[in-house]
C-alpha positions in Angstrom: 9.9 14.3 23.1 7.3 13.5 20.6 5.3 10.9 18.6 7.2 8.8 16.0 5.3 7.3 13.2 6.2 3.9 11.7 4.9 1.8 8.9 6.1 -1.2 6.8 7.3 -1.3 3.5 4.3 -2.3 1.8 3.0 1.3 2.2 5.2 2.1 -0.6 5.7 5.7 0.4 8.1 7.4 -1.9 11.1 8.2 -0.4 10.9 11.9 -0.6 7.7 11.9 1.2 9.0 9.4 3.9 11.9 11.9 4.6 9.7 14.9 4.3 7.4 13.4 7.2 10.0 11.5 9.2 8.1 8.2 8.6 10.1 5.2 9.6 9.7 1.6 8.1 10.3 -2.0 8.6 10.5 -4.2 5.5 8.7 -7.1 4.3 10.5 -9.9 2.2 10.3 -11.7 -0.9 11.7 -15.3 -1.2 13.0 -16.7 -4.6 13.9 -20.4 -3.7 16.2 -20.1 -0.8 17.1 -16.5 -1.2 15.3 -13.8 0.7 15.3 -10.2 0.1 13.9 -7.5 2.0 12.1 -4.9 -0.2 13.6 -1.7 -0.5 16.8 -2.9 1.1 18.0 -5.9 -0.7 16.1 -5.8 -3.8 14.9 -2.7 -5.7 11.1 -2.8 -7.5 12.8 -2.8 -10.9 15.2 -5.8 -10.0 12.0 -7.5 -8.5 10.1 -7.5 -11.7 13.1 -8.5 -13.8 13.8 -11.5 -11.4 10.1 -12.5 -11.7 10.2 -12.3 -15.5 13.1 -14.9 -15.4 11.7 -17.4 -13.1 8.8 -20.0 -13.6 7.6 -19.8 -10.0 6.7 -16.8 -8.2 8.3 -16.0 -4.9 6.6 -16.3 -1.8 6.4 -13.4 0.8 7.2 -13.0 4.5 6.6 -10.6 7.3 9.2 -8.8 9.2 10.6 -10.7 12.2 9.7 -9.2 15.7 13.1 -8.4 16.6 13.2 -5.9 13.6 10.5 -4.0 15.4 12.1 -4.4 18.6 15.3 -2.9 17.5 13.4 0.0 15.8 11.1 0.7 18.7 14.2 0.7 21.2 16.1 3.2 18.9 12.9 5.5 18.7 12.3 5.5 22.5 15.5 7.5 22.8 14.0 10.7 21.2 10.3 9.8 21.5 7.7 9.0 24.2 5.0 7.5 21.9 5.0 5.4 18.8 2.2 4.8 16.4 2.9 1.9 14.0 0.5 1.7 11.2 0.6 -1.5 9.2 -1.3 -3.4 6.4 -4.3 -5.5 6.9 -4.1 -8.2 9.6 -6.0 -10.1 7.0 -3.0 -10.0 4.5 -0.1 -10.4 6.9 1.0 -11.2 10.2 3.1 -7.8 10.2 0.4 -6.1 12.6 0.8 -9.0 15.1 4.6 -8.9 15.0 4.6 -5.0 15.7 2.1 -5.6 18.4 4.3 -8.2 20.1 7.4 -5.8 19.9 5.5 -3.2 21.3 4.7 -5.3 24.4 8.5 -6.1 24.7 9.9 -2.6 24.8 9.6 -0.7 28.0 9.7 3.1 28.2 7.8 4.0 25.3 4.0 4.1 24.5 3.4 2.1 21.5 0.1 2.2 19.6 -0.2 -0.6 16.6 -2.9 0.3 14.2 -4.5 -1.8 11.7 -4.9 0.2 8.4 -7.1 -2.6 7.0 -5.5 -1.4 3.8 -2.1 -2.1 2.0 0.0 -0.1 -0.3 0.1 3.7 -0.7 -3.6 3.9 0.6 -1.9 2.7 3.9 0.7 5.0 3.5 -1.7 7.9 3.3 -2.6 7.2 6.8 1.1 7.3 7.9 1.4 10.7 6.1 -1.7 12.1 7.8 -0.7 10.7 11.1 2.9 12.5 10.8 1.2 15.8 9.9 -1.2 15.5 13.0 1.8 14.5 15.2 3.8 17.7 13.9 0.6 19.8 14.6 0.5 18.8 18.3 -2.0 16.0 18.3 -1.8 13.3 20.8 -2.1 9.5 20.1 -5.8 9.4 21.0 -6.6 12.2 18.7 -4.6 10.9 15.9 -6.0 7.3 16.1 -9.4 8.7 16.0 -8.7 10.6 12.9 -7.1 7.7 11.2 -10.2 5.7 11.9 -12.3 8.4 10.2 -9.8 8.7 7.2 -9.9 5.1 6.8 -13.6 5.1 6.7 -13.5 7.7 3.8 -10.8 5.9 1.7 -11.6 4.3 -1.7 -9.0 2.2 -3.2 -9.2 0.3 -6.5 -6.7 -2.1 -8.3 -7.0 -3.1 -12.2 -5.1 -6.3 -12.7 -3.6 -6.6 -16.1 -2.2 -10.1 -16.2 -4.6 -12.9 -14.9 -2.0 -15.5 -15.6 -0.1 -14.0 -12.9 -3.0 -14.3 -10.4 -3.1 -17.9 -11.6 0.6 -18.6 -10.9 0.0 -17.3 -7.4 -2.8 -19.8 -6.9 -5.6 -17.1 -6.7 -7.4 -18.0 -10.1 -7.8 -21.3 -11.5 -6.4 -22.3 -14.9 -10.0 -22.1 -16.5 -10.6 -18.6 -15.2 -7.0 -17.3 -16.3 -7.6 -18.9 -20.0 -11.2 -17.5 -20.3 -10.2 -14.0 -19.0 -7.3 -13.8 -21.2 -9.4 -14.8 -24.2 -12.0 -12.4 -23.5 -9.3 -9.6 -22.5 -11.2 -9.2 -18.9 -9.4 -6.9 -16.6 -10.9 -7.3 -13.0 -11.2 -4.4 -10.9 -10.4 -5.2 -7.2 -10.9 -3.0 -4.3 -10.6 -3.4 -0.4 -13.4 -4.1 1.8 -13.2 -5.1 5.6 -9.5 -5.5 5.2 -9.8 -7.9 2.2 -9.0 -7.5 -1.4 -12.2 -8.6 -3.2 -13.4 -8.3 -6.6 -15.4 -5.1 -7.6 -16.1 -5.3 -11.2 -15.1 -7.3 -14.5 -14.6 -5.3 -17.3 -13.6 -5.8 -21.0 -10.2 -4.2 -22.0 -7.6 -2.3 -20.0 -8.8 1.0 -21.1 -12.5 0.6 -20.0 -11.2 -0.7 -16.5 -9.1 2.3 -16.1 -11.7 4.8 -17.2 -14.2 3.1 -14.8 -11.9 3.9 -12.1 -11.1 7.3 -13.1 -14.9 7.9 -13.3 -15.5 7.2 -9.8 -12.6 9.5 -8.7 -13.9 12.3 -10.8 -17.4 11.8 -9.5 -16.1 12.2 -5.9 -14.0 14.9 -6.8 -17.0 16.7 -8.2 -19.5 16.0 -5.4 -17.1 15.9 -2.4 -13.9 17.3 -0.8 -11.2 14.9 -2.0 -8.0 15.3 0.2 -5.4 13.4 -1.5 -5.3 10.9 -4.5 -2.4 8.5 -5.2 -1.7 6.8 -8.5 0.0 3.4 -8.3 1.8 1.4 -10.9 3.5 -2.0 -11.3 6.6 -1.2 -13.2 4.9 1.2 -15.6 5.5 4.7 -14.0 4.7 6.4 -17.1 1.0 5.1 -17.0 0.4 6.3 -13.6 2.0 9.9 -14.6 -0.5 10.1 -17.3 -3.3 9.4 -15.2 -2.2 11.8 -12.5 -1.7 14.4 -15.2 -5.2 13.7 -16.7 -6.7 14.0 -13.3 -4.7 17.2 -12.4 -5.9 19.1 -15.5 -9.4 18.8 -14.1 -8.7 19.2 -10.6 -5.6 21.1 -9.9 -6.2 22.0 -6.5 -6.1 18.4 -5.2 -2.9 16.9 -3.9 -1.7 13.8 -5.8 1.0 11.3 -5.4 2.5 8.8 -7.7 3.5 5.4 -6.3 4.2 1.9 -7.0 3.4 -1.7 -6.3 6.7 -3.1 -4.8 7.9 -6.6 -4.6 5.6 -8.0 -2.0 2.3 -6.7 -3.3 3.7 -7.0 -6.8 4.0 -10.6 -6.3 0.2 -11.0 -5.9 -1.1 -8.4 -8.4 1.6 -8.8 -11.3 3.4 -6.4 -13.5 1.1 -3.8 -15.3 -1.5 -3.5 -12.8 -2.7 0.1 -11.9 -4.2 1.3 -8.6 -5.8 4.5 -7.7 -6.9 5.5 -4.2 -8.3 8.5 -2.5 -10.0 9.9 0.5 -12.5 12.7 1.4 -12.7 15.1 4.1 
């Protein structure tokens, strides 16, 4: 018997890492009109961006049904006595609450639901760390305490490339979108107290990315950076270039290339770039 680590699809942990660390996922969905697609099951990330480009209206997003968590937890209790279920911020979605409700409905296994207060692969970094600690024999209390420490030391920044996408999603008014496009403003966002909020507004994509990379490099010089993830929205080459640029200077730091899948891609838009890391 052992500890099972569960997260949701918005962690966007690359498949090889999910398999390596035995991390289980429950999918959120995107809804185009009357059609619902579970990300990574019914629709790929590439198919999603193609579909968005063909539709005038953005899709809506939906959390997993409680029953999906119940089904997974019931299956996991056959081989595990404890489950740690790590999810995107409660301020983003009701996914945490659905997992918590499911945990209360399943007998015979100790379920701990954890609010990452993050999303995307920064959330996935917590799941990977939890899996490593479980394999090392740490108990649930020790793992959760360590996750709190990692979360407090995690820095996450997103550069939004297409302001019109934020406008279409209702998160930017038309005047702001037009002005930003004319001035070529690329807002940098970060996560603060479980919410995505503005960090800086910078002119041009190159300057915005350089600003994020300079913050990462400063931490890498002055602190012990444990892991770095480079995240792309349908532009893997851009993320790989940033990873390679960083790796040349800091070859001993573990790096991951990931992506903004359908649910988060709905809100950030194609072309966005994210960089996240945590220190020890």
